[in-house]
C-alpha positions as a Markdown table, in Angstrom:
| # | Residue | x | y | z |
|---|---|---|---|---|
| 1 | Met | 18.2 | 10.5 | 11.3 |
| 2 | Met | 14.7 | 11.2 | 10.3 |
| 3 | Ser | 14.9 | 10.1 | 6.5 |
| 4 | Trp | 12.3 | 7.6 | 7.2 |
| 5 | Leu | 9.9 | 10.4 | 7.8 |
| 6 | Ile | 10.6 | 12.1 | 4.6 |
| 7 | Tyr | 10.2 | 8.8 | 2.7 |
| 8 | Ala | 6.9 | 8.1 | 4.6 |
| 9 | Ile | 5.6 | 11.6 | 3.7 |
| 10 | Leu | 6.6 | 11.1 | 0.0 |
| 11 | Ser | 4.8 | 7.7 | 0.1 |
| 12 | Ala | 1.7 | 9.4 | 1.4 |
| 13 | Val | 1.8 | 12.0 | -1.4 |
| 14 | Phe | 2.3 | 9.4 | -4.1 |
| 15 | Ala | -0.5 | 7.2 | -2.5 |
| 16 | Ala | -2.7 | 10.0 | -2.6 |
| 17 | Leu | -2.0 | 10.6 | -6.3 |
| 18 | Val | -2.7 | 6.9 | -7.1 |
| 19 | Ser | -6.3 | 7.5 | -5.8 |
| 20 | Ile | -6.9 | 10.5 | -7.8 |
| 21 | Phe | -5.3 | 9.2 | -11.0 |
| 22 | Gly | -7.0 | 5.9 | -10.5 |
| 23 | Lys | -10.4 | 7.4 | -9.9 |
| 24 | Ile | -10.1 | 9.5 | -13.3 |
| 25 | Gly | -8.8 | 6.6 | -15.2 |
| 26 | Leu | -11.4 | 4.0 | -14.0 |
| 27 | Gln | -14.5 | 5.8 | -15.2 |
| 28 | Asp | -15.5 | 3.6 | -18.1 |
| 29 | Ile | -13.2 | 0.6 | -17.8 |
| 30 | Asp | -12.9 | -2.7 | -15.9 |
| 31 | Ser | -11.1 | -2.1 | -12.7 |
| 32 | Asn | -9.3 | -5.5 | -12.6 |
| 33 | Thr | -7.9 | -5.1 | -16.0 |
| 34 | Ala | -6.8 | -1.6 | -15.1 |
| 35 | Thr | -5.1 | -2.9 | -12.2 |
| 36 | Ala | -3.3 | -5.5 | -14.2 |
| 37 | Ile | -2.1 | -2.9 | -16.6 |
| 38 | Arg | -0.9 | -0.7 | -13.7 |
| 39 | Ala | 1.0 | -3.7 | -12.3 |
| 40 | Val | 2.9 | -4.1 | -15.6 |
| 41 | Ile | 3.8 | -0.5 | -15.8 |
| 42 | Met | 5.0 | -0.7 | -12.0 |
| 43 | Thr | 7.1 | -3.7 | -12.9 |
| 44 | Leu | 8.7 | -2.0 | -15.8 |
| 45 | Phe | 9.2 | 1.2 | -13.7 |
| 46 | Leu | 10.8 | -0.5 | -10.8 |
| 47 | Phe | 13.1 | -2.7 | -12.8 |
| 48 | Gly | 14.3 | 0.5 | -14.5 |
| 49 | Val | 15.0 | 1.9 | -11.0 |
| 50 | Val | 16.8 | -1.2 | -9.9 |
| 51 | Met | 18.8 | -1.1 | -13.2 |
| 52 | Phe | 19.6 | 2.5 | -12.7 |
| 53 | Gln | 20.8 | 1.8 | -9.1 |
| 54 | Gly | 23.1 | -1.0 | -10.5 |
| 55 | Asn | 21.3 | -3.7 | -8.4 |
| 56 | Leu | 20.0 | -5.9 | -11.1 |
| 57 | Gly | 22.7 | -8.5 | -10.3 |
| 58 | Lys | 21.1 | -8.8 | -6.9 |
| 59 | Val | 18.0 | -10.6 | -8.1 |
| 60 | Pro | 19.5 | -14.1 | -8.0 |
| 61 | Glu | 20.6 | -13.6 | -4.5 |
| 62 | Ile | 17.0 | -12.8 | -3.4 |
| 63 | Leu | 15.6 | -15.6 | -5.5 |
| 64 | Glu | 17.9 | -18.1 | -3.7 |
| 65 | Asp | 16.7 | -17.1 | -0.3 |
| 66 | Arg | 13.7 | -19.2 | 0.1 |
| 67 | Lys | 12.3 | -17.6 | 3.3 |
| 68 | Ala | 12.8 | -14.0 | 1.9 |
| 69 | Leu | 11.3 | -15.0 | -1.4 |
| 70 | Leu | 8.3 | -16.6 | 0.3 |
| 71 | Phe | 7.4 | -13.5 | 2.3 |
| 72 | Ile | 8.1 | -11.2 | -0.8 |
| 73 | Val | 5.6 | -13.5 | -2.7 |
| 74 | Leu | 3.1 | -13.3 | 0.0 |
| 75 | Ser | 3.6 | -9.5 | 0.2 |
| 76 | Gly | 3.1 | -9.3 | -3.6 |
| 77 | Val | -0.1 | -11.4 | -3.4 |
| 78 | Ala | -1.4 | -9.4 | -0.6 |
| 79 | Gly | -0.5 | -6.1 | -2.3 |
| 80 | Ala | -2.2 | -7.2 | -5.6 |
| 81 | Thr | -5.4 | -8.3 | -3.8 |
| 82 | Ser | -5.4 | -4.9 | -1.9 |
| 83 | Trp | -5.1 | -3.1 | -5.1 |
| 84 | Ile | -8.0 | -5.2 | -6.8 |
| 85 | Phe | -10.3 | -4.4 | -4.1 |
| 86 | Tyr | -9.0 | -0.7 | -3.8 |
| 87 | Phe | -9.7 | 0.1 | -7.5 |
| 88 | Leu | -13.0 | -1.8 | -7.3 |
| 89 | Ala | -14.0 | 0.5 | -4.4 |
| 90 | Leu | -12.7 | 3.5 | -6.4 |
| 91 | Lys | -14.8 | 2.5 | -9.3 |
| 92 | Phe | -18.0 | 2.6 | -7.3 |
| 93 | Gly | -17.2 | 4.9 | -4.5 |
| 94 | Glu | -15.8 | 8.5 | -4.0 |
| 95 | Val | -12.1 | 9.0 | -3.3 |
| 96 | Thr | -13.2 | 11.0 | -0.1 |
| 97 | Gln | -15.0 | 7.7 | 1.0 |
| 98 | Val | -12.5 | 5.0 | -0.1 |
| 99 | Ala | -9.2 | 6.5 | 0.7 |
| 100 | Pro | -9.7 | 7.2 | 4.4 |
| 101 | Ile | -11.5 | 3.8 | 4.9 |
| 102 | Asp | -8.3 | 2.2 | 3.1 |
| 103 | Lys | -6.1 | 3.9 | 5.8 |
| 104 | Leu | -7.6 | 1.3 | 8.3 |
| 105 | Ser | -4.8 | -0.8 | 7.0 |
| 106 | Val | -2.6 | 1.4 | 9.4 |
| 107 | Val | -4.6 | 0.2 | 12.4 |
| 108 | Ile | -4.6 | -3.3 | 11.2 |
| 109 | Ala | -0.9 | -3.4 | 10.4 |
| 110 | Ala | 0.0 | -2.0 | 13.9 |
| 111 | Val | -2.2 | -4.7 | 15.6 |
| 112 | Leu | -0.6 | -7.5 | 13.5 |
| 113 | Ala | 2.9 | -6.1 | 14.2 |
| 114 | Leu | 2.1 | -6.3 | 17.8 |
| 115 | Phe | 1.1 | -9.9 | 17.7 |
| 116 | Phe | 3.2 | -11.4 | 15.0 |
| 117 | Leu | 6.3 | -9.1 | 15.1 |
| 118 | Gly | 6.4 | -8.5 | 18.8 |
| 119 | Glu | 6.5 | -4.7 | 18.3 |
| 120 | Lys | 5.5 | -2.4 | 21.2 |
| 121 | Ile | 2.9 | 0.4 | 20.9 |
| 122 | Ser | 3.4 | 3.2 | 23.3 |
| 123 | Met | 0.6 | 5.1 | 24.8 |
| 124 | Leu | 1.0 | 7.9 | 22.3 |
| 125 | Asn | 1.0 | 5.4 | 19.4 |
| 126 | Gly | -2.1 | 3.7 | 20.7 |
| 127 | Phe | -3.8 | 7.0 | 21.1 |
| 128 | Gly | -3.0 | 7.9 | 17.5 |
| 129 | Ile | -4.2 | 4.4 | 16.3 |
| 130 | Leu | -7.6 | 5.1 | 18.2 |
| 131 | Leu | -7.7 | 8.4 | 16.5 |
| 132 | Ile | -7.3 | 6.9 | 13.2 |
| 133 | Thr | -10.0 | 4.3 | 13.8 |
| 134 | Ala | -12.3 | 7.0 | 15.0 |
| 135 | Gly | -11.6 | 9.0 | 11.8 |
| 136 | Val | -12.3 | 5.9 | 9.7 |
| 137 | Ile | -15.7 | 5.4 | 11.5 |
| 138 | Leu | -16.6 | 9.0 | 11.1 |
| 139 | Thr | -15.7 | 9.0 | 7.4 |
| 140 | Ala | -17.8 | 5.8 | 6.9 |
| 141 | Leu | -20.8 | 7.4 | 8.6 |
| 142 | Gly | -20.4 | 10.8 | 6.6 |
């Protein structure tokens, strides 16, 4: 099934909207404060989704799984740190500069997955990763 592709495309669309809405909202305010407010809104929204799905009862189960919780916390800290720097970059740069360079995360994630998760990169995937890298470099120079 290709549901992962639909979800990935929707993720890309909404990530693009984050850049546009963020850039408009950051014009005359502190980017870190804006990021904190955004995080609170995301928390409320996501808990609403979890409640709507009837999954609020699964929270204790996740909190008891120490390994899962550790990596969820690390992911949360990494995500928050990413957004602090992303919003700071948007405050001072153009979306057309910042968003493509941010996509270097695709390359970094693929390399980290190769080394830490043992995932394989096919020749076609490797070529795509090289093209993304080239695109980031060309965007940075432009």
